[in-house]
C-alpha positions in Angstrom: 0.3 -0.1 0.0 2.2 3.1 -1.3 1.2 6.4 0.5 2.2 9.4 -0.5 1.6 13.4 0.2 2.9 17.0 -0.8 2.1 20.4 0.5 0.6 23.1 -1.8 2.3 25.7 -2.6 1.1 29.1 -3.7 2.0 30.6 -7.1 1.9 33.6 -8.5 -0.8 36.2 -8.6 -2.0 37.9 -11.8 -4.8 40.1 -12.0 -6.7 42.9 -13.5 -7.2 46.2 -11.5 -10.1 47.1 -9.9 -11.9 50.6 -9.7 -11.8 51.6 -6.0 -15.0 53.0 -5.0 -15.7 55.9 -3.0 -18.7 58.5 -2.2 -19.9 60.5 0.5 -23.8 61.0 2.0 -26.2 59.4 3.9 -26.6 56.5 1.2 -25.0 53.2 1.4 -21.2 52.6 0.4 -20.6 50.0 -2.0 -16.6 48.1 -1.3 -15.1 47.0 -4.6 -11.9 45.0 -3.6 -8.7 46.3 -5.0 -6.0 44.4 -7.2 -5.2 40.6 -5.8 -2.1 40.8 -3.5 -2.2 37.9 -1.5 -3.2 34.1 -1.9 -4.2 32.5 0.7 -4.3 28.8 1.6 -7.8 28.1 3.0 -8.3 24.4 2.8 -6.7 20.4 1.8 -3.3 21.1 2.8 -1.3 18.2 5.1 -3.3 15.5 3.4 -2.3 12.1 2.5 -4.0 9.5 1.1 -3.3 5.6 -1.3 -1.6 6.4 -4.6 -4.2 6.8 -7.4 -7.0 7.8 -5.3 -8.6 11.7 -4.7 -7.6 13.6 -1.1 -10.5 13.4 0.4 -10.5 17.2 1.1 -10.5 19.4 -1.8 -7.7 22.1 -2.2 -8.8 25.7 -1.5 -7.5 29.1 -2.1 -8.7 32.4 -1.1 -7.2 35.3 -3.4 -7.4 38.9 -1.2 -6.6 42.4 -1.8 -4.3 44.6 0.2 -6.8 45.4 2.8 -7.8 41.5 3.3 -11.0 41.6 0.8 -12.3 39.2 -1.1 -11.3 39.3 -4.8 -14.1 37.5 -7.0 -13.6 36.7 -10.7 -9.9 35.6 -10.9 -8.5 32.7 -12.6 -6.8 29.9 -10.2 -4.3 27.9 -11.7 -4.2 24.3 -10.1 -1.3 22.6 -10.8 1.1 19.9 -9.7 4.9 20.7 -9.4 6.4 18.3 -7.0 5.0 14.6 -5.1 2.7 13.5 -8.1 -0.6 12.8 -8.6 -3.0 15.4 -11.2 -5.3 18.0 -10.8 -9.0 17.4 -11.8 -9.9 20.6 -14.8 -6.6 22.5 -13.3 -8.4 26.2 -13.3 -11.0 27.5 -10.6 -12.8 31.0 -11.0 -12.8 32.5 -7.6 -16.1 33.0 -5.9 -17.7 36.0 -4.1 -16.1 35.2 -1.0 -12.8 35.1 -3.3 -12.6 31.5 -2.6 -10.8 28.8 -5.6 -11.3 25.0 -5.4 -10.0 21.7 -7.1 -9.6 18.4 -6.4 -6.4 15.9 -6.6 -5.5 12.4 -7.4 -2.1 11.4 -5.6 
C-alpha cells in the first residue's frame, strides 16, 4: 500500500486592476475589492492517501486584496509541481468570497 503526500505551494498572482469606489453622503456605500495582493491556502493541505486515490478534502485557496477583502472572478491555475498525482480541471474562478477549489488525485 503506497502512500504519498505533498505540500500545496502558493503561486504567482496575476490579475486585472479593479476600481476602488469612494463616495460621500448618507446612503449605503458599496465596497469594491482592489487588485489581488495575496493567495492564502484555506483548505486541503497536509493530507495523505493511497496513490491513485482522490484526496478526501478539496484543495482551497482564497485571493484577497491589500485590505484582506476577497477578490472574486480571478482565474486560479492549479498544477502539480512535485509529489505526483493530477488535478481535476487545473483551473478555477474565485467565488464572491474569493475562494477557488480543486480536486487532487495522488
